[in-house]
Structures are given as structure tokens and as C-alpha cells.
N, C-alpha and C positions, 0 to 999 in steps of 0.2 A: 516411564521409560527405564529399563534396567541398565546396569553398568555395561553389559556386553554391547548393547546397541550404541551407547554413547562412545565407547572406545572405537567401534567399527566406523562410526560417523567421522570421528576425528582422523582415523587412519586413511579413510577414503579421500578426505580433503587434502591431507598431506601428500598422499601418493599422486593425486591429480596435479598438484603444483609441481612436484618433483619431475613427473613425466613430461609436463609441459616445458619445463626448463631444459630437460634433456633433448626434447624434440627441437626446440629452438637452437640449442647449441649444435646439434647435428646438422640442421639446415644451414646455419652460418658456416660451419666447416665445409659442407658440400659446396656452398656458394663460393667460398674462397679456394676450393679444391685443395684444402690442407695447408695452403700457404698463408702469407701475412696480408694478402688483399691489396697491396700497393702495385701489383704487377699488371701489365696490360695497358691498352689504350683507354681513353675516356669512354669510348663506345662499348668496349668490353666490360668495363666496370659498371656502366649504366645497365647493360644487359644482365649482368650478374645481380645487380640490385633488383631489377624487375623479376628475375627468376626467384630471388629470395622472397620477395613480397608475395608472389603467386604460391610458392611452396608453403609459406606461413598461413596464407588464407586457406589453402587446401587442408592443412593440418587442423585449423580451427573448425572447418566444416566437418571433417571426419570425427573430431571429438564431439561436436554437437550432435551428429547423427548417431554416435555411439551411445548417447544418453537415452535414446528412445528404444 
């Protein structure tokens, strides 16, 4: 294995992790709608939590499908 392949392998892994963190941060911000998350009734917070879980699951599936 030459040096170019090793470097590209490491860069791909690093980029995958960084993109994953960015996606999770964006989903969290969208779930909070840019606020601090303490606003709204308990039902609204629960609904936002469910939406966040669904969005994360969809992001994981899209990343998994992107590998093929």
C-alpha cells in the first residue's frame, strides 16, 4: 500500500467523523429551532425529542446508503 492510499484512507475517516458531528449539531439546532430548548410545554419538548430521534435515524440511514 503506498503513502497516497494511506493518507486518503485517514482523511476519509476523519471527514466522515466531522461530517457526522456537523449533521448531529444541525439536527439538534433545528430541533431546538435555534433556541435553548427549555421553551414550550412538556408535550412540545417530547415531540421535538421524537423528531430529533427520527432525523438522526434518517441521517444514519442516508449515510449507510451512501456507502453502496
